[in-house]
The first five atom37 places (N, CA, C, CB, O) and aatype in JSON, in Angstrom:
{
  "aatype": [12, 0, 1, 0, 0, 14, 3, 7, 8, 16, 10, 0, 10, 19, 15, 19, 7, 8, 14, 19, 2, 0, 0, 13, 18, 1, 10, 14, 18, 3, 16, 12, 0, 3, 13, 15, 13, 19, 16, 10, 16, 16, 1, 16, 14, 10, 19, 10, 4, 0, 0, 14, 7, 13, 0, 14, 15, 16, 14, 6, 6, 10, 19, 1, 8, 0, 1, 7, 1, 14, 14, 7, 0, 19, 16, 13, 0, 7, 16, 15, 7, 19, 19, 1, 10, 0, 14, 19, 10, 13, 0, 5, 1, 0, 7, 19, 6, 13, 16, 18, 19, 14, 18, 1, 7, 15, 16],
  "atom_mask": [
    [1, 1, 1, 1, 1],
    [1, 1, 1, 1, 1],
    [1, 1, 1, 1, 1],
    [1, 1, 1, 1, 1],
    [1, 1, 1, 1, 1],
    [1, 1, 1, 1, 1],
    [1, 1, 1, 1, 1],
    [1, 1, 1, 0, 1],
    [1, 1, 1, 1, 1],
    [1, 1, 1, 1, 1],
    [1, 1, 1, 1, 1],
    [1, 1, 1, 1, 1],
    [1, 1, 1, 1, 1],
    [1, 1, 1, 1, 1],
    [1, 1, 1, 1, 1],
    [1, 1, 1, 1, 1],
    [1, 1, 1, 0, 1],
    [1, 1, 1, 1, 1],
    [1, 1, 1, 1, 1],
    [1, 1, 1, 1, 1],
    [1, 1, 1, 1, 1],
    [1, 1, 1, 1, 1],
    [1, 1, 1, 1, 1],
    [1, 1, 1, 1, 1],
    [1, 1, 1, 1, 1],
    [1, 1, 1, 1, 1],
    [1, 1, 1, 1, 1],
    [1, 1, 1, 1, 1],
    [1, 1, 1, 1, 1],
    [1, 1, 1, 1, 1],
    [1, 1, 1, 1, 1],
    [1, 1, 1, 1, 1],
    [1, 1, 1, 1, 1],
    [1, 1, 1, 1, 1],
    [1, 1, 1, 1, 1],
    [1, 1, 1, 1, 1],
    [1, 1, 1, 1, 1],
    [1, 1, 1, 1, 1],
    [1, 1, 1, 1, 1],
    [1, 1, 1, 1, 1],
    [1, 1, 1, 1, 1],
    [1, 1, 1, 1, 1],
    [1, 1, 1, 1, 1],
    [1, 1, 1, 1, 1],
    [1, 1, 1, 1, 1],
    [1, 1, 1, 1, 1],
    [1, 1, 1, 1, 1],
    [1, 1, 1, 1, 1],
    [1, 1, 1, 1, 1],
    [1, 1, 1, 1, 1],
    [1, 1, 1, 1, 1],
    [1, 1, 1, 1, 1],
    [1, 1, 1, 0, 1],
    [1, 1, 1, 1, 1],
    [1, 1, 1, 1, 1],
    [1, 1, 1, 1, 1],
    [1, 1, 1, 1, 1],
    [1, 1, 1, 1, 1],
    [1, 1, 1, 1, 1],
    [1, 1, 1, 1, 1],
    [1, 1, 1, 1, 1],
    [1, 1, 1, 1, 1],
    [1, 1, 1, 1, 1],
    [1, 1, 1, 1, 1],
    [1, 1, 1, 1, 1],
    [1, 1, 1, 1, 1],
    [1, 1, 1, 1, 1],
    [1, 1, 1, 0, 1],
    [1, 1, 1, 1, 1],
    [1, 1, 1, 1, 1],
    [1, 1, 1, 1, 1],
    [1, 1, 1, 0, 1],
    [1, 1, 1, 1, 1],
    [1, 1, 1, 1, 1],
    [1, 1, 1, 1, 1],
    [1, 1, 1, 1, 1],
    [1, 1, 1, 1, 1],
    [1, 1, 1, 0, 1],
    [1, 1, 1, 1, 1],
    [1, 1, 1, 1, 1],
    [1, 1, 1, 0, 1],
    [1, 1, 1, 1, 1],
    [1, 1, 1, 1, 1],
    [1, 1, 1, 1, 1],
    [1, 1, 1, 1, 1],
    [1, 1, 1, 1, 1],
    [1, 1, 1, 1, 1],
    [1, 1, 1, 1, 1],
    [1, 1, 1, 1, 1],
    [1, 1, 1, 1, 1],
    [1, 1, 1, 1, 1],
    [1, 1, 1, 1, 1],
    [1, 1, 1, 1, 1],
    [1, 1, 1, 1, 1],
    [1, 1, 1, 0, 1],
    [1, 1, 1, 1, 1],
    [1, 1, 1, 1, 1],
    [1, 1, 1, 1, 1],
    [1, 1, 1, 1, 1],
    [1, 1, 1, 1, 1],
    [1, 1, 1, 1, 1],
    [1, 1, 1, 1, 1],
    [1, 1, 1, 1, 1],
    [1, 1, 1, 1, 1],
    [1, 1, 1, 0, 1],
    [1, 1, 1, 1, 1],
    [1, 1, 1, 1, 1]
  ],
  "atom_positions": [
    [[-8.98, 43.71, -38.78], [-9.77, 43.11, -39.88], [-8.23, 43.21, -41.18], [-11.58, 44.31, -40.29], [-7.52, 42.34, -41.69]],
    [[-8.29, 45.11, -41.33], [-7.4, 45.88, -42.61], [-6.6, 45.17, -42.87], [-6.68, 47.17, -42.47], [-6.24, 45.0, -44.04]],
    [[-5.93, 44.38, -41.57], [-4.07, 44.08, -41.87], [-3.94, 42.91, -41.48], [-2.82, 44.99, -41.0], [-2.84, 42.35, -41.53]],
    [[-4.97, 42.33, -41.05], [-5.15, 40.38, -41.3], [-5.29, 39.6, -42.57], [-6.5, 39.79, -40.68], [-5.95, 39.99, -43.53]],
    [[-4.39, 38.07, -42.46], [-2.93, 37.96, -43.61], [-5.28, 37.58, -44.58], [-0.63, 35.7, -43.25], [-6.26, 37.68, -43.84]],
    [[-5.48, 37.15, -46.39], [-6.6, 37.42, -46.82], [-6.59, 35.04, -46.41], [-6.73, 38.59, -48.84], [-7.06, 34.19, -47.16]],
    [[-5.97, 34.84, -45.22], [-6.21, 33.05, -45.07], [-7.48, 32.71, -44.68], [-5.29, 32.26, -43.92], [-7.6, 31.65, -44.07]],
    [[-8.44, 33.38, -44.89], [-9.26, 32.32, -45.09], [-10.5, 32.08, -43.04], [0.0, 0.0, 0.0], [-11.6, 31.82, -42.56]],
    [[-8.62, 32.56, -42.65], [-9.45, 32.78, -41.06], [-10.01, 33.45, -40.01], [-9.15, 32.56, -40.47], [-10.06, 33.14, -38.82]],
    [[-10.69, 35.01, -40.98], [-11.0, 36.31, -40.19], [-12.06, 36.4, -41.03], [-9.93, 37.63, -40.07], [-12.28, 36.54, -42.23]],
    [[-12.57, 36.29, -40.15], [-14.16, 37.1, -40.58], [-14.61, 38.56, -39.34], [-15.78, 35.5, -40.35], [-14.38, 38.56, -38.13]],
    [[-15.0, 39.21, -39.83], [-15.85, 39.8, -38.84], [-17.31, 40.38, -39.93], [-14.83, 41.2, -37.91], [-17.42, 40.52, -41.15]],
    [[-18.22, 40.58, -38.83], [-19.46, 40.28, -39.23], [-19.52, 42.12, -38.32], [-20.41, 38.45, -38.61], [-19.33, 42.36, -37.12]],
    [[-19.89, 43.23, -39.59], [-20.0, 44.41, -39.01], [-21.32, 45.25, -39.09], [-19.0, 45.07, -39.49], [-21.98, 44.8, -40.03]],
    [[-21.74, 45.91, -38.71], [-23.26, 46.9, -38.82], [-23.4, 47.38, -40.53], [-23.1, 48.69, -37.62], [-22.66, 46.92, -41.39]],
    [[-23.91, 47.85, -40.67], [-23.75, 49.17, -42.2], [-23.07, 50.34, -41.47], [-25.62, 49.97, -43.04], [-22.51, 51.24, -42.09]],
    [[-23.14, 50.29, -40.24], [-22.61, 51.59, -39.64], [-20.99, 51.7, -40.24], [0.0, 0.0, 0.0], [-20.52, 52.81, -40.52]],
    [[-20.32, 50.61, -40.37], [-19.08, 50.14, -41.15], [-18.45, 51.1, -41.7], [-19.31, 49.25, -42.15], [-17.66, 51.95, -41.29]],
    [[-19.14, 50.7, -43.23], [-18.76, 51.65, -44.91], [-19.76, 53.29, -44.16], [-20.02, 50.48, -47.19], [-19.72, 54.24, -44.95]],
    [[-20.28, 53.47, -43.27], [-20.84, 54.73, -43.3], [-20.01, 55.62, -42.53], [-22.19, 54.72, -42.84], [-20.0, 56.85, -42.45]],
    [[-19.16, 54.49, -41.86], [-18.16, 55.66, -40.86], [-18.06, 56.39, -41.79], [-16.59, 55.33, -40.16], [-18.85, 57.31, -42.02]],
    [[-17.03, 56.09, -42.5], [-15.45, 57.17, -43.91], [-16.63, 57.88, -43.54], [-14.73, 56.76, -46.33], [-16.51, 57.55, -42.36]],
    [[-17.96, 58.78, -43.53], [-18.44, 60.6, -44.23], [-18.66, 60.83, -42.33], [-20.7, 60.89, -45.83], [-19.36, 61.83, -42.14]],
    [[-18.49, 60.57, -41.8], [-18.63, 60.76, -40.35], [-16.73, 61.24, -40.06], [-19.36, 59.0, -39.44], [-16.5, 62.41, -39.77]],
    [[-15.74, 60.39, -40.15], [-14.34, 60.04, -39.32], [-13.53, 59.68, -40.06], [-14.31, 59.04, -38.32], [-13.54, 58.85, -40.98]],
    [[-12.64, 60.46, -39.57], [-11.34, 59.9, -40.49], [-10.86, 58.84, -39.83], [-10.07, 60.91, -40.71], [-10.84, 58.84, -38.6]],
    [[-10.33, 57.61, -40.69], [-10.29, 56.67, -40.09], [-9.51, 56.55, -41.1], [-11.28, 55.91, -39.63], [-9.62, 57.01, -42.24]],
    [[-7.74, 55.14, -40.08], [-6.92, 54.68, -40.64], [-7.29, 53.37, -41.74], [-6.12, 54.48, -39.64], [-6.64, 52.32, -41.7]],
    [[-8.12, 53.52, -42.46], [-8.31, 51.92, -43.43], [-9.14, 53.05, -44.38], [-9.5, 50.04, -42.56], [-9.26, 54.27, -44.55]],
    [[-9.51, 52.04, -44.76], [-10.41, 52.58, -46.78], [-11.47, 51.97, -46.8], [-9.62, 51.98, -48.57], [-11.73, 51.38, -47.85]],
    [[-12.62, 51.88, -45.5], [-13.53, 51.18, -45.98], [-14.32, 49.76, -47.25], [-13.75, 52.01, -46.0], [-14.7, 48.6, -47.14]],
    [[-14.23, 50.71, -48.27], [-14.52, 49.36, -50.19], [-13.2, 48.94, -50.1], [-14.86, 50.28, -52.44], [-13.12, 47.94, -50.81]],
    [[-11.87, 49.24, -49.48], [-10.64, 49.56, -50.25], [-10.51, 48.1, -49.74], [-9.46, 50.97, -49.9], [-10.7, 47.03, -50.33]],
    [[-10.08, 48.38, -48.35], [-9.67, 47.12, -47.69], [-10.1, 45.8, -46.79], [-9.04, 47.5, -47.17], [-9.48, 45.33, -45.84]],
    [[-11.5, 45.28, -47.43], [-12.62, 44.91, -46.74], [-13.09, 44.2, -48.66], [-13.7, 46.51, -45.67], [-13.16, 44.6, -49.82]],
    [[-13.25, 43.13, -47.96], [-14.86, 42.77, -49.06], [-15.65, 41.72, -48.51], [-14.57, 42.1, -50.8], [-15.48, 40.76, -47.76]],
    [[-16.72, 42.33, -49.24], [-17.69, 41.81, -48.64], [-18.11, 40.47, -49.46], [-18.71, 42.85, -48.48], [-18.17, 40.16, -50.66]],
    [[-18.39, 39.81, -48.21], [-19.11, 38.62, -48.36], [-20.37, 38.46, -48.79], [-19.12, 38.1, -47.4], [-20.54, 38.01, -49.92]],
    [[-21.75, 38.88, -47.8], [-23.29, 38.25, -47.72], [-23.3, 39.06, -46.66], [-23.73, 36.48, -47.51], [-22.63, 39.29, -45.65]],
    [[-24.57, 39.56, -47.4], [-25.53, 40.04, -46.53], [-26.35, 39.92, -45.46], [-26.0, 40.19, -46.91], [-27.33, 40.53, -45.89]],
    [[-26.71, 39.47, -44.08], [-27.14, 38.14, -43.55], [-28.51, 38.89, -42.82], [-25.84, 37.21, -42.39], [-29.49, 38.18, -42.63]],
    [[-28.52, 39.83, -42.57], [-29.64, 40.56, -42.08], [-30.2, 41.15, -42.84], [-29.48, 41.31, -41.25], [-29.78, 41.37, -43.98]],
    [[-31.85, 41.73, -42.17], [-31.61, 43.24, -42.71], [-32.3, 44.03, -41.61], [-32.32, 43.6, -44.34], [-33.3, 43.44, -41.2]],
    [[-32.02, 45.42, -40.91], [-32.45, 45.69, -40.26], [-33.46, 47.54, -40.49], [-31.41, 45.27, -39.46], [-33.13, 48.7, -40.74]],
    [[-34.88, 46.71, -40.16], [-35.8, 47.78, -41.27], [-35.04, 49.36, -39.59], [-38.79, 47.13, -41.47], [-34.56, 49.12, -38.48]],
    [[-35.36, 50.98, -40.4], [-35.71, 52.05, -39.84], [-36.94, 51.88, -39.77], [-35.35, 53.13, -40.36], [-37.55, 51.09, -40.49]],
    [[-37.71, 52.92, -38.54], [-39.14, 53.18, -37.7], [-38.97, 54.86, -37.79], [-39.21, 52.42, -35.74], [-38.06, 55.29, -37.08]],
    [[-39.73, 55.86, -38.58], [-39.83, 56.74, -38.22], [-40.47, 56.5, -37.56], [-39.92, 57.46, -38.71], [-41.1, 55.45, -37.7]],
    [[-40.79, 57.76, -35.91], [-41.53, 57.82, -34.83], [-41.44, 59.11, -34.74], [-41.18, 57.07, -33.71], [-40.53, 59.84, -35.13]],
    [[-42.84, 59.5, -34.01], [-43.15, 60.61, -33.6], [-43.92, 60.76, -31.93], [-43.94, 61.04, -34.74], [-43.72, 59.75, -31.25]],
    [[-44.47, 61.52, -31.44], [-45.03, 62.08, -30.0], [-46.0, 61.72, -30.77], [-44.87, 63.67, -29.22], [-46.28, 61.95, -31.94]],
    [[-46.76, 60.76, -29.44], [-48.52, 60.17, -29.74], [-49.39, 62.29, -30.31], [-49.63, 59.1, -27.13], [-50.31, 62.37, -31.11]],
    [[-48.82, 63.44, -29.69], [-49.22, 63.8, -30.21], [-49.19, 65.22, -31.71], [0.0, 0.0, 0.0], [-50.04, 66.08, -31.95]],
    [[-47.66, 64.86, -32.53], [-48.03, 63.9, -33.65], [-48.93, 64.68, -34.68], [-48.84, 62.57, -33.05], [-50.12, 64.52, -34.4]],
    [[-48.78, 65.37, -35.63], [-50.31, 65.08, -36.44], [-49.71, 64.19, -37.47], [-51.26, 66.59, -37.23], [-50.28, 63.1, -37.39]],
    [[-49.02, 64.18, -38.18], [-48.61, 63.68, -39.65], [-48.42, 62.21, -38.76], [-46.96, 64.56, -40.67], [-47.96, 61.89, -37.66]],
    [[-49.08, 61.53, -39.94], [-49.1, 59.74, -39.45], [-48.6, 59.17, -40.17], [-50.3, 58.89, -39.31], [-48.24, 58.07, -39.76]],
    [[-48.24, 59.5, -41.7], [-47.91, 58.55, -43.05], [-47.15, 59.52, -43.65], [-49.25, 57.97, -44.12], [-47.65, 60.59, -44.0]],
    [[-45.52, 59.18, -43.85], [-44.32, 59.64, -44.67], [-44.85, 60.86, -45.68], [-43.66, 58.28, -45.57], [-44.17, 61.87, -45.88]],
    [[-46.4, 60.59, -46.42], [-47.18, 62.16, -47.21], [-47.45, 63.07, -46.77], [-48.31, 62.25, -47.73], [-47.44, 64.11, -47.42]],
    [[-47.95, 62.98, -44.86], [-48.49, 63.99, -44.32], [-47.2, 63.99, -44.03], [-49.66, 64.07, -43.4], [-47.06, 63.73, -45.22]],
    [[-45.68, 64.05, -43.45], [-45.21, 64.54, -42.81], [-44.12, 65.22, -44.27], [-44.85, 63.65, -41.53], [-43.7, 66.36, -44.05]],
    [[-43.85, 64.82, -45.16], [-43.49, 66.24, -45.61], [-44.14, 67.4, -46.17], [-42.78, 66.14, -46.34], [-43.58, 68.48, -46.36]],
    [[-46.18, 66.95, -46.59], [-46.58, 68.49, -46.67], [-46.38, 69.22, -45.24], [-48.22, 68.66, -47.15], [-46.38, 70.41, -44.92]],
    [[-46.16, 67.62, -44.24], [-46.29, 68.88, -42.96], [-44.84, 70.11, -43.21], [-46.04, 67.85, -40.93], [-44.8, 71.34, -43.22]],
    [[-43.75, 69.01, -43.4], [-42.27, 70.04, -43.98], [-42.51, 71.24, -44.45], [-41.42, 69.49, -45.22], [-42.18, 72.34, -44.02]],
    [[-43.32, 70.81, -45.67], [-43.25, 71.66, -46.99], [-43.89, 72.77, -46.87], [-43.77, 71.05, -48.18], [-43.85, 73.57, -47.81]],
    [[-44.79, 73.14, -45.44], [-45.81, 73.93, -44.59], [-44.97, 74.98, -43.54], [0.0, 0.0, 0.0], [-45.23, 75.97, -42.85]],
    [[-44.15, 74.4, -43.76], [-42.71, 75.09, -42.25], [-41.87, 75.86, -43.25], [-41.27, 73.49, -41.17], [-41.85, 75.85, -44.48]],
    [[-40.75, 76.94, -41.78], [-39.84, 77.2, -42.53], [-38.19, 76.1, -43.04], [-39.67, 78.39, -41.86], [-37.6, 75.5, -42.15]],
    [[-37.83, 76.05, -44.12], [-36.91, 75.59, -44.3], [-36.54, 74.87, -42.7], [-36.09, 76.61, -44.99], [-36.19, 75.72, -41.89]],
    [[-36.56, 73.67, -42.25], [-35.47, 73.79, -40.94], [-36.33, 73.96, -39.67], [0.0, 0.0, 0.0], [-35.87, 73.8, -38.54]],
    [[-37.14, 74.17, -39.83], [-38.16, 74.13, -38.69], [-38.37, 72.3, -38.48], [-39.84, 75.11, -39.24], [-38.13, 71.73, -37.42]],
    [[-38.66, 71.89, -39.22], [-39.0, 70.05, -38.55], [-37.49, 69.73, -38.36], [-39.94, 68.55, -39.97], [-36.79, 70.17, -39.28]],
    [[-36.8, 69.06, -37.36], [-36.03, 68.56, -36.65], [-36.14, 67.09, -36.73], [-36.17, 69.09, -35.5], [-37.2, 66.7, -37.22]],
    [[-35.34, 66.22, -36.38], [-35.18, 65.0, -35.92], [-33.34, 64.62, -35.19], [-35.68, 64.08, -37.32], [-32.16, 64.79, -35.52]],
    [[-34.07, 64.07, -34.14], [-32.44, 63.39, -33.49], [-32.33, 62.0, -33.62], [-32.13, 63.59, -31.78], [-33.25, 61.26, -33.97]],
    [[-31.08, 61.63, -33.31], [-31.12, 60.41, -33.67], [-28.93, 60.54, -34.14], [0.0, 0.0, 0.0], [-28.5, 61.41, -34.91]],
    [[-28.32, 59.84, -33.68], [-26.89, 59.03, -33.18], [-25.96, 59.83, -35.05], [-27.23, 56.32, -33.0], [-26.54, 60.51, -35.89]],
    [[-24.6, 59.42, -35.07], [-24.02, 59.58, -36.33], [-24.56, 58.37, -36.78], [-22.48, 59.77, -36.44], [-25.56, 57.88, -36.25]],
    [[-23.9, 57.75, -37.87], [-24.22, 56.77, -39.37], [-25.33, 56.3, -39.77], [0.0, 0.0, 0.0], [-25.81, 57.4, -40.04]],
    [[-25.77, 55.92, -39.91], [-26.81, 55.01, -41.12], [-27.92, 56.1, -39.99], [-26.97, 52.44, -41.18], [-27.59, 57.28, -39.83]],
    [[-29.02, 55.63, -39.38], [-29.94, 56.54, -38.33], [-29.47, 58.3, -38.94], [-29.32, 56.13, -36.22], [-29.94, 58.26, -40.07]],
    [[-28.92, 59.52, -38.81], [-28.64, 60.08, -38.94], [-28.51, 60.22, -40.93], [-27.93, 60.01, -37.9], [-29.0, 61.14, -41.58]],
    [[-27.79, 59.13, -41.46], [-28.26, 59.29, -42.95], [-29.55, 59.29, -43.43], [-27.79, 58.39, -43.64], [-30.17, 60.03, -44.2]],
    [[-29.72, 58.59, -42.99], [-31.74, 57.8, -43.92], [-32.84, 59.2, -43.47], [-32.84, 55.47, -42.55], [-33.39, 59.66, -44.48]],
    [[-33.15, 59.75, -42.45], [-34.08, 60.89, -42.93], [-33.38, 61.93, -43.57], [-34.86, 61.52, -41.83], [-33.93, 62.89, -44.1]],
    [[-31.16, 61.56, -43.46], [-31.03, 63.21, -44.61], [-31.75, 62.84, -45.64], [-29.34, 63.79, -45.37], [-32.69, 63.48, -46.11]],
    [[-31.06, 61.18, -46.25], [-32.07, 60.77, -47.8], [-33.55, 61.49, -47.7], [-32.47, 58.75, -47.95], [-33.88, 62.44, -48.42]],
    [[-34.45, 60.83, -46.62], [-35.96, 60.55, -46.63], [-36.42, 62.61, -47.64], [-36.74, 60.15, -44.21], [-37.19, 62.98, -48.53]],
    [[-35.5, 63.22, -46.82], [-35.84, 64.79, -46.69], [-34.86, 65.41, -48.4], [-34.95, 65.61, -44.66], [-35.12, 66.47, -48.99]],
    [[-34.15, 64.74, -48.69], [-33.64, 65.25, -50.07], [-34.19, 64.6, -51.46], [-32.12, 65.05, -50.07], [-34.11, 65.01, -52.62]],
    [[-34.74, 63.47, -50.92], [-35.49, 62.42, -51.68], [-37.1, 63.67, -52.06], [-35.83, 60.61, -50.38], [-37.34, 64.23, -53.12]],
    [[-37.74, 63.72, -51.04], [-38.33, 64.53, -50.02], [-39.1, 66.26, -50.94], [-36.79, 64.83, -48.71], [-40.21, 66.69, -51.27]],
    [[-37.69, 66.7, -51.0], [-37.27, 68.42, -51.55], [-37.51, 68.93, -49.66], [0.0, 0.0, 0.0], [-37.82, 70.08, -49.37]],
    [[-37.34, 68.08, -48.82], [-38.04, 69.32, -47.9], [-36.28, 69.15, -46.49], [-40.49, 68.6, -46.94], [-35.28, 68.45, -46.34]],
    [[-36.69, 69.84, -46.11], [-34.87, 70.23, -44.97], [-35.25, 69.43, -43.76], [-34.43, 72.4, -44.21], [-36.44, 69.12, -43.82]],
    [[-34.89, 69.17, -43.13], [-35.15, 68.44, -41.62], [-33.56, 70.1, -41.14], [-34.5, 65.67, -41.45], [-32.89, 70.9, -41.79]],
    [[-33.81, 69.62, -39.36], [-33.1, 70.03, -38.81], [-32.69, 68.54, -38.01], [-33.61, 71.27, -38.22], [-33.37, 67.64, -37.51]],
    [[-31.13, 68.79, -38.17], [-30.92, 67.78, -37.2], [-30.38, 68.03, -35.63], [-30.03, 66.94, -37.84], [-30.02, 69.06, -35.06]],
    [[-30.46, 66.92, -35.28], [-30.41, 66.95, -33.31], [-29.6, 65.95, -32.96], [-31.97, 66.58, -32.35], [-30.06, 64.82, -33.12]],
    [[-28.62, 66.04, -32.56], [-27.65, 65.14, -31.75], [-28.16, 64.67, -30.43], [-26.34, 65.87, -31.48], [-28.32, 65.32, -29.4]],
    [[-28.34, 63.59, -30.63], [-29.22, 63.28, -29.09], [-28.21, 61.86, -29.07], [-31.55, 62.95, -29.14], [-27.88, 61.19, -30.05]],
    [[-27.91, 61.68, -27.97], [-26.78, 60.34, -27.92], [-27.65, 59.31, -27.04], [-25.01, 60.75, -27.02], [-27.02, 58.53, -26.33]],
    [[-28.8, 59.27, -27.04], [-30.46, 58.55, -25.99], [-31.12, 57.9, -26.87], [0.0, 0.0, 0.0], [-31.87, 56.99, -26.5]],
    [[-30.95, 58.28, -28.5], [-32.37, 57.82, -29.41], [-31.79, 57.07, -29.43], [-33.1, 58.29, -30.69], [-32.95, 57.18, -29.84]],
    [[-31.03, 56.14, -29.45], [-30.73, 54.5, -30.52], [-30.91, 53.61, -29.39], [-28.83, 54.13, -31.4], [-30.82, 52.39, -29.54]]
  ]
}
């Protein structure tokens, strides 16, 4: 795609992972400079879930739970990309620290 002629005949439908990949991988192209955004076609929500016995049941309760433990004691699993970045952003905004556990089967 990055090297295709800009003739209007070649398009790509990519996930949010396309621009996010630059944060995780050394790519042979610039995800922002080598492509032109046309439109957002869908929105895909992410769902925060836990084991049935996990006490917090709201984001606010999760933040209180994390603040009551040593930094990094609360963990989350996920693959790379937005599934990894979303909890990091959540933790930063909440002022807590989560430990990331890479897990291939989490999505």
